[in-house]
Structure formats: C-alpha cells, structure tokens
All heavy atoms as TSV, in Angstrom:
chain	resi	resn	atom	element	x	y	z
A	1	MET	N	N	149.455	30.540	69.546
A	1	MET	CA	C	149.420	31.447	70.664
A	1	MET	C	C	148.144	31.212	71.474
A	1	MET	O	O	147.074	31.031	70.917
A	1	MET	CB	C	149.430	32.901	70.163
A	1	MET	CG	C	150.674	33.276	69.438
A	1	MET	SD	S	150.834	35.027	68.999
A	1	MET	CE	C	149.234	35.503	68.464
A	2	ILE	N	N	148.294	31.259	72.755
A	2	ILE	CA	C	147.159	31.081	73.656
A	2	ILE	C	C	146.748	32.454	74.190
A	2	ILE	O	O	147.579	33.186	74.726
A	2	ILE	CB	C	147.522	30.143	74.815
A	2	ILE	CG1	C	147.882	28.762	74.254
A	2	ILE	CG2	C	146.386	30.043	75.811
A	2	ILE	CD1	C	148.428	27.815	75.284
A	3	PRO	N	N	145.481	32.806	74.045
A	3	PRO	CA	C	145.046	34.118	74.530
A	3	PRO	C	C	145.098	34.191	76.056
A	3	PRO	O	O	144.821	33.204	76.742
A	3	PRO	CB	C	143.604	34.230	74.033
A	3	PRO	CG	C	143.168	32.841	73.780
A	3	PRO	CD	C	144.390	32.047	73.440
A	4	PRO	N	N	145.444	35.350	76.586
A	4	PRO	CA	C	145.440	35.506	78.046
A	4	PRO	C	C	144.028	35.288	78.599
A	4	PRO	O	O	143.051	35.734	78.012
A	4	PRO	CB	C	145.869	36.963	78.253
A	4	PRO	CG	C	146.508	37.383	76.985
A	4	PRO	CD	C	145.880	36.570	75.903
A	5	ARG	N	N	143.956	34.599	79.714
A	5	ARG	CA	C	142.668	34.400	80.372
A	5	ARG	C	C	142.195	35.736	80.916
A	5	ARG	O	O	142.974	36.520	81.440
A	5	ARG	CB	C	142.803	33.374	81.487
A	5	ARG	CG	C	143.134	31.973	80.972
A	5	ARG	CD	C	143.378	30.990	82.098
A	5	ARG	NE	N	142.302	30.991	83.084
A	5	ARG	CZ	C	141.295	30.114	83.096
A	5	ARG	NH1	N	141.230	29.189	82.179
A	5	ARG	NH2	N	140.375	30.185	84.033
A	6	ILE	N	N	140.902	35.964	80.785
A	6	ILE	CA	C	140.327	37.240	81.212
A	6	ILE	C	C	140.631	37.523	82.671
A	6	ILE	O	O	141.056	38.630	83.023
A	6	ILE	CB	C	138.803	37.269	80.946
A	6	ILE	CG1	C	138.562	37.342	79.434
A	6	ILE	CG2	C	138.138	38.439	81.668
A	6	ILE	CD1	C	137.110	37.214	79.029
A	7	GLU	N	N	140.431	36.539	83.523
A	7	GLU	CA	C	140.609	36.758	84.960
A	7	GLU	C	C	142.074	36.885	85.386
A	7	GLU	O	O	142.354	37.257	86.522
A	7	GLU	CB	C	139.909	35.665	85.769
A	7	GLU	CG	C	140.345	34.254	85.468
A	7	GLU	CD	C	139.648	33.631	84.267
A	7	GLU	OE1	O	138.668	34.186	83.741
A	7	GLU	OE2	O	140.111	32.553	83.843
A	8	GLN	N	N	142.998	36.593	84.470
A	8	GLN	CA	C	144.414	36.662	84.814
A	8	GLN	C	C	145.174	37.673	83.962
A	8	GLN	O	O	146.395	37.608	83.860
A	8	GLN	CB	C	145.054	35.284	84.646
A	8	GLN	CG	C	144.474	34.250	85.571
A	8	GLN	CD	C	145.009	32.859	85.278
A	8	GLN	OE1	O	145.554	32.604	84.223
A	8	GLN	NE2	N	144.834	31.967	86.239
A	9	SER	N	N	144.456	38.601	83.338
A	9	SER	CA	C	145.122	39.563	82.463
A	9	SER	C	C	144.459	40.934	82.580
A	9	SER	O	O	143.337	41.062	83.045
A	9	SER	CB	C	145.062	39.075	81.013
A	9	SER	OG	O	143.714	38.965	80.584
A	10	THR	N	N	145.198	41.909	82.104
A	10	THR	CA	C	144.663	43.269	82.078
A	10	THR	C	C	144.050	43.547	80.712
A	10	THR	O	O	144.295	42.822	79.741
A	10	THR	CB	C	145.775	44.301	82.322
A	10	THR	OG1	O	146.693	44.250	81.217
A	10	THR	CG2	C	146.501	44.043	83.633
A	11	ARG	N	N	143.292	44.602	80.645
A	11	ARG	CA	C	142.705	45.026	79.382
A	11	ARG	C	C	143.807	45.262	78.346
A	11	ARG	O	O	143.680	44.863	77.188
A	11	ARG	CB	C	141.901	46.313	79.598
A	11	ARG	CG	C	141.278	46.850	78.337
A	11	ARG	CD	C	140.660	48.243	78.555
A	11	ARG	NE	N	139.970	48.679	77.365
A	11	ARG	CZ	C	140.576	49.167	76.290
A	11	ARG	NH1	N	141.897	49.271	76.262
A	11	ARG	NH2	N	139.874	49.543	75.234
A	12	GLU	N	N	144.889	45.883	78.750
A	12	GLU	CA	C	145.995	46.188	77.850
A	12	GLU	C	C	146.654	44.920	77.323
A	12	GLU	O	O	147.032	44.865	76.151
A	12	GLU	CB	C	147.036	47.078	78.550
A	12	GLU	CG	C	146.538	48.472	78.855
A	12	GLU	CD	C	145.595	48.543	80.061
A	12	GLU	OE1	O	145.644	47.649	80.936
A	12	GLU	OE2	O	144.789	49.487	80.111
A	13	GLU	N	N	146.791	43.898	78.169
A	13	GLU	CA	C	147.368	42.630	77.729
A	13	GLU	C	C	146.469	41.940	76.700
A	13	GLU	O	O	146.953	41.398	75.704
A	13	GLU	CB	C	147.600	41.700	78.921
A	13	GLU	CG	C	148.722	42.148	79.830
A	13	GLU	CD	C	148.772	41.370	81.130
A	13	GLU	OE1	O	147.713	40.936	81.641
A	13	GLU	OE2	O	149.899	41.194	81.636
A	14	ARG	N	N	145.170	41.975	76.944
A	14	ARG	CA	C	144.225	41.356	76.003
A	14	ARG	C	C	144.216	42.108	74.679
A	14	ARG	O	O	144.210	41.499	73.603
A	14	ARG	CB	C	142.832	41.281	76.613
A	14	ARG	CG	C	142.769	40.332	77.809
A	14	ARG	CD	C	141.354	40.119	78.307
A	14	ARG	NE	N	140.714	41.321	78.811
A	14	ARG	CZ	C	140.805	41.759	80.066
A	14	ARG	NH1	N	141.519	41.097	80.960
A	14	ARG	NH2	N	140.161	42.853	80.437
A	15	ARG	N	N	144.241	43.427	74.742
A	15	ARG	CA	C	144.270	44.226	73.518
A	15	ARG	C	C	145.544	43.940	72.725
A	15	ARG	O	O	145.503	43.762	71.507
A	15	ARG	CB	C	144.185	45.713	73.852
A	15	ARG	CG	C	144.187	46.599	72.631
A	15	ARG	CD	C	144.049	48.082	73.031
A	15	ARG	NE	N	144.074	48.924	71.861
A	15	ARG	CZ	C	145.195	49.408	71.327
A	15	ARG	NH1	N	146.370	49.164	71.876
A	15	ARG	NH2	N	145.122	50.163	70.241
A	16	ALA	N	N	146.673	43.899	73.397
A	16	ALA	CA	C	147.949	43.607	72.734
A	16	ALA	C	C	147.915	42.226	72.076
A	16	ALA	O	O	148.423	42.055	70.961
A	16	ALA	CB	C	149.098	43.701	73.735
A	17	PHE	N	N	147.304	41.258	72.744
A	17	PHE	CA	C	147.209	39.923	72.171
A	17	PHE	C	C	146.401	39.957	70.877
A	17	PHE	O	O	146.818	39.385	69.859
A	17	PHE	CB	C	146.562	38.937	73.158
A	17	PHE	CG	C	146.359	37.594	72.552
A	17	PHE	CD1	C	147.398	36.683	72.490
A	17	PHE	CD2	C	145.132	37.243	71.998
A	17	PHE	CE1	C	147.215	35.439	71.897
A	17	PHE	CE2	C	144.941	36.009	71.399
A	17	PHE	CZ	C	145.990	35.108	71.348
A	18	VAL	N	N	145.242	40.603	70.903
A	18	VAL	CA	C	144.383	40.677	69.711
A	18	VAL	C	C	145.121	41.363	68.568
A	18	VAL	O	O	145.134	40.868	67.435
A	18	VAL	CB	C	143.054	41.401	70.026
A	18	VAL	CG1	C	142.291	41.731	68.752
A	18	VAL	CG2	C	142.203	40.559	70.952
A	19	LEU	N	N	145.748	42.487	68.845
A	19	LEU	CA	C	146.452	43.222	67.793
A	19	LEU	C	C	147.594	42.404	67.210
A	19	LEU	O	O	147.823	42.416	65.996
A	19	LEU	CB	C	146.962	44.562	68.328
A	19	LEU	CG	C	145.875	45.571	68.715
A	19	LEU	CD1	C	146.504	46.832	69.292
A	19	LEU	CD2	C	144.985	45.897	67.521
A	20	ASP	N	N	148.307	41.672	68.052
A	20	ASP	CA	C	149.413	40.843	67.576
A	20	ASP	C	C	148.901	39.629	66.806
A	20	ASP	O	O	149.431	39.275	65.760
A	20	ASP	CB	C	150.295	40.400	68.745
A	20	ASP	CG	C	151.522	39.663	68.270
A	20	ASP	OD1	O	152.267	40.235	67.438
A	20	ASP	OD2	O	151.734	38.520	68.702
A	21	ALA	N	N	147.855	38.998	67.318
A	21	ALA	CA	C	147.326	37.793	66.680
A	21	ALA	C	C	146.771	38.066	65.292
A	21	ALA	O	O	146.833	37.212	64.411
A	21	ALA	CB	C	146.245	37.163	67.564
A	22	TRP	N	N	146.229	39.261	65.091
A	22	TRP	CA	C	145.573	39.581	63.826
A	22	TRP	C	C	146.321	40.601	62.984
A	22	TRP	O	O	145.774	41.144	62.028
A	22	TRP	CB	C	144.143	40.051	64.091
A	22	TRP	CG	C	143.310	38.941	64.622
A	22	TRP	CD1	C	142.982	38.706	65.925
A	22	TRP	CD2	C	142.725	37.873	63.870
A	22	TRP	NE1	N	142.221	37.569	66.014
A	22	TRP	CE2	C	142.047	37.043	64.773
A	22	TRP	CE3	C	142.704	37.555	62.515
A	22	TRP	CZ2	C	141.370	35.899	64.365
A	22	TRP	CZ3	C	142.027	36.413	62.109
A	22	TRP	CH2	C	141.371	35.599	63.031
A	23	LYS	N	N	147.594	40.852	63.307
A	23	LYS	CA	C	148.343	41.831	62.521
A	23	LYS	C	C	148.552	41.312	61.092
A	23	LYS	O	O	148.652	40.111	60.851
A	23	LYS	CB	C	149.689	42.165	63.168
A	23	LYS	CG	C	150.683	41.042	63.142
A	23	LYS	CD	C	151.967	41.431	63.842
A	23	LYS	CE	C	152.846	40.198	63.962
A	23	LYS	NZ	N	153.895	40.373	64.914
A	24	CYS	N	N	148.595	42.248	60.177
A	24	CYS	CA	C	148.754	41.918	58.764
A	24	CYS	C	C	150.158	41.376	58.513
A	24	CYS	O	O	151.155	41.972	58.933
A	24	CYS	CB	C	148.508	43.162	57.913
A	24	CYS	SG	S	148.665	42.844	56.146
A	25	LEU	N	N	150.228	40.260	57.806
A	25	LEU	CA	C	151.518	39.655	57.476
A	25	LEU	C	C	151.987	40.031	56.072
A	25	LEU	O	O	153.045	39.618	55.635
A	25	LEU	CB	C	151.423	38.132	57.590
A	25	LEU	CG	C	151.058	37.600	58.971
A	25	LEU	CD1	C	150.923	36.090	58.940
A	25	LEU	CD2	C	152.072	38.025	60.012
A	26	ARG	N	N	151.148	40.773	55.353
A	26	ARG	CA	C	151.463	41.227	54.002
A	26	ARG	C	C	151.754	40.059	53.057
A	26	ARG	O	O	152.611	40.139	52.193
A	26	ARG	CB	C	152.628	42.204	54.002
A	26	ARG	CG	C	152.467	43.329	55.009
A	26	ARG	CD	C	152.325	44.655	54.324
A	26	ARG	NE	N	152.302	45.733	55.293
A	26	ARG	CZ	C	151.188	46.302	55.717
A	26	ARG	NH1	N	150.044	45.904	55.280
A	26	ARG	NH2	N	151.232	47.288	56.595
A	27	ASP	N	N	151.045	38.958	53.267
A	27	ASP	CA	C	151.162	37.781	52.411
A	27	ASP	C	C	149.766	37.182	52.259
A	27	ASP	O	O	149.475	36.102	52.756
A	27	ASP	CB	C	152.127	36.773	53.022
A	27	ASP	CG	C	152.406	35.607	52.098
A	27	ASP	OD1	O	151.999	35.649	50.918
A	27	ASP	OD2	O	153.033	34.636	52.554
A	28	CYS	N	N	148.906	37.920	51.587
A	28	CYS	CA	C	147.483	37.580	51.522
A	28	CYS	C	C	147.212	36.182	50.966
A	28	CYS	O	O	146.272	35.521	51.389
A	28	CYS	CB	C	146.730	38.621	50.708
A	28	CYS	SG	S	146.727	40.240	51.498
A	29	GLU	N	N	148.010	35.721	50.042
A	29	GLU	CA	C	147.769	34.400	49.456
A	29	GLU	C	C	147.963	33.282	50.463
A	29	GLU	O	O	147.299	32.258	50.394
A	29	GLU	CB	C	148.664	34.192	48.243
A	29	GLU	CG	C	148.285	35.082	47.074
A	29	GLU	CD	C	149.153	34.823	45.872
A	29	GLU	OE1	O	149.703	33.719	45.744
A	29	GLU	OE2	O	149.273	35.746	45.042
A	30	SER	N	N	148.852	33.464	51.414
A	30	SER	CA	C	149.133	32.420	52.393
A	30	SER	C	C	148.461	32.641	53.740
A	30	SER	O	O	148.208	31.700	54.469
A	30	SER	CB	C	150.647	32.321	52.635
A	30	SER	OG	O	151.300	31.950	51.452
A	31	CYS	N	N	148.202	33.878	54.083
A	31	CYS	CA	C	147.750	34.217	55.435
A	31	CYS	C	C	146.273	33.903	55.677
A	31	CYS	O	O	145.936	33.095	56.525
A	31	CYS	CB	C	148.025	35.694	55.696
A	31	CYS	SG	S	147.381	36.297	57.261
A	32	GLY	N	N	145.393	34.595	55.006
A	32	GLY	CA	C	143.959	34.381	55.163
A	32	GLY	C	C	143.295	35.129	56.302
A	32	GLY	O	O	142.094	35.005	56.506
A	33	LYS	N	N	144.040	35.911	57.056
A	33	LYS	CA	C	143.450	36.626	58.188
A	33	LYS	C	C	142.376	37.605	57.738
A	33	LYS	O	O	141.343	37.730	58.380
A	33	LYS	CB	C	144.533	37.361	58.987
A	33	LYS	CG	C	145.441	36.436	59.751
A	33	LYS	CD	C	146.478	37.206	60.537
A	33	LYS	CE	C	147.381	36.270	61.294
A	33	LYS	NZ	N	148.343	36.993	62.124
A	34	CYS	N	N	142.601	38.284	56.649
A	34	CYS	CA	C	141.614	39.252	56.144
A	34	CYS	C	C	140.298	38.561	55.793
A	34	CYS	O	O	139.226	39.102	56.043
A	34	CYS	CB	C	142.153	39.980	54.918
A	34	CYS	SG	S	143.589	41.009	55.268
A	35	ARG	N	N	140.400	37.368	55.219
A	35	ARG	CA	C	139.184	36.639	54.864
A	35	ARG	C	C	138.416	36.212	56.102
A	35	ARG	O	O	137.195	36.242	56.126
A	35	ARG	CB	C	139.513	35.422	54.010
A	35	ARG	CG	C	139.740	35.786	52.553
A	35	ARG	CD	C	140.153	34.596	51.799
A	35	ARG	NE	N	141.554	34.398	52.200
A	35	ARG	CZ	C	142.401	33.609	51.605
A	35	ARG	NH1	N	142.029	32.877	50.620
A	35	ARG	NH2	N	143.652	33.523	51.997
A	36	VAL	N	N	139.119	35.808	57.130
A	36	VAL	CA	C	138.462	35.394	58.370
A	36	VAL	C	C	137.730	36.576	58.998
A	36	VAL	O	O	136.587	36.456	59.426
A	36	VAL	CB	C	139.478	34.797	59.372
A	36	VAL	CG1	C	138.827	34.541	60.716
A	36	VAL	CG2	C	140.084	33.510	58.823
A	37	LEU	N	N	138.381	37.725	59.028
A	37	LEU	CA	C	137.792	38.918	59.638
A	37	LEU	C	C	136.791	39.612	58.722
A	37	LEU	O	O	136.070	40.502	59.163
A	37	LEU	CB	C	138.892	39.907	60.039
A	37	LEU	CG	C	139.857	39.440	61.111
A	37	LEU	CD1	C	140.927	40.497	61.358
A	37	LEU	CD2	C	139.138	39.084	62.392
A	38	ARG	N	N	136.755	39.214	57.462
A	38	ARG	CA	C	135.831	39.781	56.468
A	38	ARG	C	C	135.936	41.308	56.385
A	38	ARG	O	O	134.925	42.017	56.341
A	38	ARG	CB	C	134.406	39.353	56.762
A	38	ARG	CG	C	134.201	37.870	56.559
A	38	ARG	CD	C	132.805	37.456	56.983
A	38	ARG	NE	N	132.643	36.021	56.861
A	38	ARG	CZ	C	133.027	35.134	57.776
A	38	ARG	NH1	N	133.598	35.544	58.880
A	38	ARG	NH2	N	132.845	33.850	57.592
A	39	GLY	N	N	137.170	41.799	56.423
A	39	GLY	CA	C	137.397	43.225	56.281
A	39	GLY	C	C	137.114	44.055	57.518
A	39	GLY	O	O	137.223	45.271	57.483
A	40	LYS	N	N	136.755	43.419	58.611
A	40	LYS	CA	C	136.450	44.141	59.851
A	40	LYS	C	C	137.725	44.315	60.677
A	40	LYS	O	O	138.677	43.560	60.559
A	40	LYS	CB	C	135.415	43.372	60.685
A	40	LYS	CG	C	134.147	43.006	59.940
A	40	LYS	CD	C	133.221	44.186	59.833
A	40	LYS	CE	C	131.851	43.834	59.324
A	40	LYS	NZ	N	131.730	43.359	57.990
A	41	ASP	N	N	137.724	45.284	61.548
A	41	ASP	CA	C	138.847	45.551	62.435
A	41	ASP	C	C	138.825	44.567	63.602
A	41	ASP	O	O	137.807	44.440	64.287
A	41	ASP	CB	C	138.749	46.992	62.934
A	41	ASP	CG	C	139.923	47.360	63.801
A	41	ASP	OD1	O	140.956	47.777	63.260
A	41	ASP	OD2	O	139.790	47.219	65.042
A	42	ALA	N	N	139.940	43.877	63.837
A	42	ALA	CA	C	140.011	42.878	64.906
A	42	ALA	C	C	139.736	43.480	66.274
A	42	ALA	O	O	139.079	42.861	67.117
A	42	ALA	CB	C	141.377	42.200	64.899
A	43	GLU	N	N	140.191	44.686	66.503
A	43	GLU	CA	C	139.989	45.337	67.799
A	43	GLU	C	C	138.502	45.581	68.066
A	43	GLU	O	O	138.039	45.482	69.193
A	43	GLU	CB	C	140.776	46.641	67.856
A	43	GLU	CG	C	140.900	47.199	69.241
A	43	GLU	CD	C	141.876	48.352	69.323
A	43	GLU	OE1	O	142.510	48.713	68.312
A	43	GLU	OE2	O	142.005	48.890	70.428
A	44	ILE	N	N	137.754	45.863	67.020
A	44	ILE	CA	C	136.311	46.053	67.172
A	44	ILE	C	C	135.608	44.708	67.363
A	44	ILE	O	O	134.766	44.559	68.246
A	44	ILE	CB	C	135.738	46.808	65.954
A	44	ILE	CG1	C	136.275	48.243	65.946
A	44	ILE	CG2	C	134.210	46.797	65.972
A	44	ILE	CD1	C	135.978	49.013	64.687
A	45	LEU	N	N	135.978	43.720	66.553
A	45	LEU	CA	C	135.353	42.402	66.671
A	45	LEU	C	C	135.600	41.764	68.035
A	45	LEU	O	O	134.741	41.075	68.573
A	45	LEU	CB	C	135.844	41.471	65.564
A	45	LEU	CG	C	135.387	41.807	64.155
A	45	LEU	CD1	C	136.056	40.886	63.145
A	45	LEU	CD2	C	133.878	41.724	64.043
A	46	TYR	N	N	136.788	41.981	68.578
A	46	TYR	CA	C	137.157	41.375	69.855
A	46	TYR	C	C	137.003	42.341	71.033
A	46	TYR	O	O	137.572	42.115	72.100
A	46	TYR	CB	C	138.592	40.848	69.793
A	46	TYR	CG	C	138.693	39.554	69.010
A	46	TYR	CD1	C	138.981	39.555	67.652
A	46	TYR	CD2	C	138.475	38.336	69.630
A	46	TYR	CE1	C	139.061	38.379	66.934
A	46	TYR	CE2	C	138.556	37.162	68.927
A	46	TYR	CZ	C	138.846	37.185	67.581
A	46	TYR	OH	O	138.913	36.012	66.875
A	47	ALA	N	N	136.216	43.390	70.873
A	47	ALA	CA	C	136.032	44.384	71.934
A	47	ALA	C	C	135.515	43.756	73.224
A	47	ALA	O	O	135.966	44.123	74.322
A	47	ALA	CB	C	135.101	45.493	71.469
A	48	ASP	N	N	134.585	42.814	73.139
A	48	ASP	CA	C	134.064	42.172	74.354
A	48	ASP	C	C	135.151	41.387	75.081
A	48	ASP	O	O	135.174	41.344	76.313
A	48	ASP	CB	C	132.895	41.245	74.020
A	48	ASP	CG	C	131.595	41.999	73.805
A	48	ASP	OD1	O	131.529	43.200	74.134
A	48	ASP	OD2	O	130.636	41.372	73.314
A	49	TYR	N	N	136.053	40.757	74.346
A	49	TYR	CA	C	137.176	40.057	74.972
A	49	TYR	C	C	138.121	41.060	75.606
A	49	TYR	O	O	138.528	40.906	76.766
A	49	TYR	CB	C	137.923	39.194	73.948
A	49	TYR	CG	C	139.242	38.683	74.463
A	49	TYR	CD1	C	139.281	37.727	75.471
A	49	TYR	CD2	C	140.441	39.165	73.969
A	49	TYR	CE1	C	140.493	37.261	75.970
A	49	TYR	CE2	C	141.653	38.710	74.447
A	49	TYR	CZ	C	141.677	37.766	75.449
A	49	TYR	OH	O	142.871	37.310	75.944
A	50	ILE	N	N	138.469	42.091	74.881
A	50	ILE	CA	C	139.388	43.100	75.396
A	50	ILE	C	C	138.843	43.718	76.684
A	50	ILE	O	O	139.582	43.933	77.645
A	50	ILE	CB	C	139.659	44.184	74.327
A	50	ILE	CG1	C	140.441	43.572	73.158
A	50	ILE	CG2	C	140.403	45.375	74.923
A	50	ILE	CD1	C	140.548	44.461	71.938
A	51	GLU	N	N	137.543	43.950	76.722
A	51	GLU	CA	C	136.911	44.540	77.909
A	51	GLU	C	C	136.625	43.517	79.010
A	51	GLU	O	O	136.146	43.879	80.084
A	51	GLU	CB	C	135.626	45.263	77.512
A	51	GLU	CG	C	135.845	46.452	76.603
A	51	GLU	CD	C	136.761	47.511	77.216
A	51	GLU	OE1	O	136.723	47.713	78.446
A	51	GLU	OE2	O	137.517	48.136	76.449
A	52	GLY	N	N	136.902	42.254	78.743
A	52	GLY	CA	C	136.741	41.223	79.770
A	52	GLY	C	C	135.337	40.675	79.909
A	52	GLY	O	O	134.994	40.089	80.934
A	53	ARG	N	N	134.510	40.819	78.883
A	53	ARG	CA	C	133.121	40.361	78.959
A	53	ARG	C	C	132.891	38.970	78.367
A	53	ARG	O	O	131.951	38.292	78.763
A	53	ARG	CB	C	132.207	41.365	78.251
A	53	ARG	CG	C	132.133	42.706	78.963
A	53	ARG	CD	C	131.111	43.618	78.341
A	53	ARG	NE	N	131.508	44.105	77.041
A	53	ARG	CZ	C	131.991	45.322	76.798
A	53	ARG	NH1	N	132.145	46.176	77.791
A	53	ARG	NH2	N	132.313	45.688	75.577
A	54	ARG	N	N	133.708	38.588	77.402
A	54	ARG	CA	C	133.520	37.299	76.727
A	54	ARG	C	C	134.863	36.667	76.418
A	54	ARG	O	O	135.862	37.359	76.225
A	54	ARG	CB	C	132.755	37.485	75.409
A	54	ARG	CG	C	131.353	38.001	75.631
A	54	ARG	CD	C	130.616	38.251	74.337
A	54	ARG	NE	N	130.486	37.020	73.567
A	54	ARG	CZ	C	130.378	36.984	72.242
A	54	ARG	NH1	N	130.384	38.089	71.538
A	54	ARG	NH2	N	130.245	35.849	71.621
A	55	ALA	N	N	134.882	35.350	76.309
A	55	ALA	CA	C	136.112	34.620	76.020
A	55	ALA	C	C	136.547	34.819	74.570
A	55	ALA	O	O	135.716	34.919	73.661
A	55	ALA	CB	C	135.907	33.135	76.290
A	56	TYR	N	N	137.832	34.837	74.360
A	56	TYR	CA	C	138.412	34.993	73.028
A	56	TYR	C	C	137.910	33.910	72.082
A	56	TYR	O	O	137.494	34.194	70.957
A	56	TYR	CB	C	139.944	34.948	73.141
A	56	TYR	CG	C	140.650	35.088	71.825
A	56	TYR	CD1	C	140.961	36.346	71.325
A	56	TYR	CD2	C	141.019	33.976	71.079
A	56	TYR	CE1	C	141.617	36.495	70.111
A	56	TYR	CE2	C	141.674	34.109	69.866
A	56	TYR	CZ	C	141.966	35.368	69.391
A	56	TYR	OH	O	142.612	35.505	68.184
A	57	MET	N	N	137.941	32.667	72.530
A	57	MET	CA	C	137.535	31.557	71.664
A	57	MET	C	C	136.051	31.600	71.328
A	57	MET	O	O	135.648	31.189	70.239
A	57	MET	CB	C	137.915	30.211	72.286
A	57	MET	CG	C	139.404	29.931	72.236
A	57	MET	SD	S	140.142	30.106	70.581
A	57	MET	CE	C	139.306	28.817	69.698
A	58	GLU	N	N	135.244	32.086	72.218
A	58	GLU	CA	C	133.812	32.212	71.941
A	58	GLU	C	C	133.583	33.161	70.763
A	58	GLU	O	O	132.813	32.864	69.839
A	58	GLU	CB	C	133.083	32.730	73.183
A	58	GLU	CG	C	131.600	32.894	73.005
A	58	GLU	CD	C	130.929	33.469	74.242
A	58	GLU	OE1	O	131.555	33.532	75.318
A	58	GLU	OE2	O	129.765	33.862	74.117
A	59	ILE	N	N	134.263	34.285	70.781
A	59	ILE	CA	C	134.143	35.255	69.696
A	59	ILE	C	C	134.737	34.683	68.414
A	59	ILE	O	O	134.147	34.816	67.335
A	59	ILE	CB	C	134.813	36.584	70.082
A	59	ILE	CG1	C	134.079	37.204	71.275
A	59	ILE	CG2	C	134.845	37.548	68.897
A	59	ILE	CD1	C	134.789	38.375	71.905
A	60	THR	N	N	135.877	34.033	68.517
A	60	THR	CA	C	136.517	33.436	67.349
A	60	THR	C	C	135.599	32.428	66.673
A	60	THR	O	O	135.472	32.423	65.439
A	60	THR	CB	C	137.843	32.759	67.748
A	60	THR	OG1	O	138.713	33.748	68.320
A	60	THR	CG2	C	138.518	32.119	66.543
A	61	MET	N	N	134.938	31.587	67.458
A	61	MET	CA	C	134.031	30.602	66.871
A	61	MET	C	C	132.851	31.275	66.187
A	61	MET	O	O	132.411	30.836	65.126
A	61	MET	CB	C	133.560	29.613	67.933
A	61	MET	CG	C	134.679	28.731	68.479
A	61	MET	SD	S	135.677	27.920	67.212
A	61	MET	CE	C	134.472	26.822	66.503
A	62	GLU	N	N	132.341	32.352	66.739
A	62	GLU	CA	C	131.248	33.084	66.098
A	62	GLU	C	C	131.705	33.689	64.774
A	62	GLU	O	O	130.963	33.651	63.788
A	62	GLU	CB	C	130.715	34.174	67.020
A	62	GLU	CG	C	129.874	33.639	68.147
A	62	GLU	CD	C	129.287	34.742	69.005
A	62	GLU	OE1	O	129.381	35.926	68.618
A	62	GLU	OE2	O	128.732	34.407	70.047
A	63	ILE	N	N	132.906	34.227	64.758
A	63	ILE	CA	C	133.439	34.800	63.527
A	63	ILE	C	C	133.590	33.702	62.473
A	63	ILE	O	O	133.176	33.866	61.324
A	63	ILE	CB	C	134.784	35.513	63.781
A	63	ILE	CG1	C	134.569	36.758	64.638
A	63	ILE	CG2	C	135.466	35.871	62.459
A	63	ILE	CD1	C	135.857	37.374	65.170
A	64	ARG	N	N	134.144	32.580	62.859
A	64	ARG	CA	C	134.342	31.476	61.914
A	64	ARG	C	C	133.039	30.881	61.424
A	64	ARG	O	O	132.947	30.433	60.290
A	64	ARG	CB	C	135.191	30.385	62.558
A	64	ARG	CG	C	136.627	30.796	62.704
A	64	ARG	CD	C	137.464	29.699	63.237
A	64	ARG	NE	N	138.842	30.141	63.371
A	64	ARG	CZ	C	139.787	29.449	63.938
A	64	ARG	NH1	N	139.524	28.257	64.440
A	64	ARG	NH2	N	140.996	29.923	64.020
A	65	ASN	N	N	132.035	30.881	62.262
A	65	ASN	CA	C	130.731	30.344	61.875
A	65	ASN	C	C	129.850	31.391	61.213
A	65	ASN	O	O	128.689	31.134	60.929
A	65	ASN	CB	C	130.011	29.759	63.090
A	65	ASN	CG	C	130.692	28.530	63.604
A	65	ASN	OD1	O	131.313	27.780	62.865
A	65	ASN	ND2	N	130.610	28.309	64.910
A	66	ASN	N	N	130.423	32.607	61.029
A	66	ASN	CA	C	129.716	33.706	60.376
A	66	ASN	C	C	128.441	34.090	61.117
A	66	ASN	O	O	127.443	34.444	60.513
A	66	ASN	CB	C	129.402	33.372	58.921
A	66	ASN	CG	C	129.087	34.607	58.118
A	66	ASN	OD1	O	129.495	35.706	58.451
A	66	ASN	ND2	N	128.353	34.432	57.046
A	67	THR	N	N	128.471	34.008	62.432
A	67	THR	CA	C	127.300	34.373	63.214
A	67	THR	C	C	127.558	35.576	64.101
A	67	THR	O	O	126.703	35.943	64.895
A	67	THR	CB	C	126.833	33.203	64.107
A	67	THR	OG1	O	127.909	32.823	64.985
A	67	THR	CG2	C	126.402	32.024	63.260
A	68	TYR	N	N	128.734	36.202	63.973
A	68	TYR	CA	C	129.074	37.328	64.816
A	68	TYR	C	C	128.229	38.534	64.421
A	68	TYR	O	O	128.139	38.890	63.248
A	68	TYR	CB	C	130.554	37.665	64.718
A	68	TYR	CG	C	130.999	38.663	65.761
A	68	TYR	CD1	C	131.322	38.221	67.030
A	68	TYR	CD2	C	131.061	40.011	65.496
A	68	TYR	CE1	C	131.728	39.126	68.006
A	68	TYR	CE2	C	131.459	40.913	66.452
A	68	TYR	CZ	C	131.785	40.461	67.711
A	68	TYR	OH	O	132.182	41.346	68.668
A	69	ILE	N	N	127.607	39.161	65.366
A	69	ILE	CA	C	126.799	40.345	65.120
A	69	ILE	C	C	127.727	41.550	65.074
A	69	ILE	O	O	128.410	41.850	66.045
A	69	ILE	CB	C	125.723	40.530	66.197
A	69	ILE	CG1	C	124.802	39.321	66.224
A	69	ILE	CG2	C	124.943	41.817	65.978
A	69	ILE	CD1	C	123.859	39.284	67.402
A	70	THR	N	N	127.771	42.228	63.952
A	70	THR	CA	C	128.752	43.300	63.764
A	70	THR	C	C	128.166	44.696	63.917
A	70	THR	O	O	128.801	45.666	63.536
A	70	THR	CB	C	129.410	43.188	62.371
A	70	THR	OG1	O	128.384	43.219	61.392
A	70	THR	CG2	C	130.229	41.923	62.265
A	71	ASN	N	N	127.002	44.823	64.459
A	71	ASN	CA	C	126.448	46.164	64.635
A	71	ASN	C	C	126.769	46.678	66.036
A	71	ASN	O	O	125.916	46.952	66.821
A	71	ASN	CB	C	124.946	46.178	64.369
A	71	ASN	CG	C	124.192	45.157	65.203
A	71	ASN	OD1	O	124.798	44.275	65.771
A	71	ASN	ND2	N	122.885	45.296	65.257
A	72	ARG	N	N	128.046	46.837	66.293
A	72	ARG	CA	C	128.535	47.324	67.581
A	72	ARG	C	C	128.992	48.742	67.427
A	72	ARG	O	O	129.466	49.168	66.480
A	72	ARG	CB	C	129.696	46.471	68.077
A	72	ARG	CG	C	129.209	45.078	68.330
A	72	ARG	CD	C	130.356	44.243	68.875
A	72	ARG	NE	N	129.837	42.963	69.210
A	72	ARG	CZ	C	129.352	42.624	70.384
A	72	ARG	NH1	N	129.348	43.477	71.370
A	72	ARG	NH2	N	128.887	41.434	70.610
C-alpha cells in the first residue's frame, strides 16, 4: 500500500490509511506489526503524518531504526 501524499489528501484519509496499515491481523507469529510498533499506538506514532507535518516514510524509517522520539 502506498500512503496518501500529504499535499493530495485530507487528514481523515491519512488517518484511515494509518489505521488500516497497522490494524491487528490476529496472527502474531506471522505479522510482526506489534514488534515494529513496540507496543505503541500507530495513531500516536504517526500523528505528525496524520496532521500533515511529516512524511509517512520518514516516520516509518525512524520507527524501524529505533530513533523515534515517543514523548509526544
């Protein structure tokens, strides 16, 4: 799935994308989404994307590199 571009989407579209992309599949052994998010809420982690301040991939790379600042 390709995230909606900030300049071509609404806040609601970006939020819907994040919620859909990170929804629980109830198959923890195969999925791995929980491990990537480290128990954090995707909507909170991607708040800057949802609000149109930062690119989705920028935040994703920070999460994967374990450099995302979570004191929001």
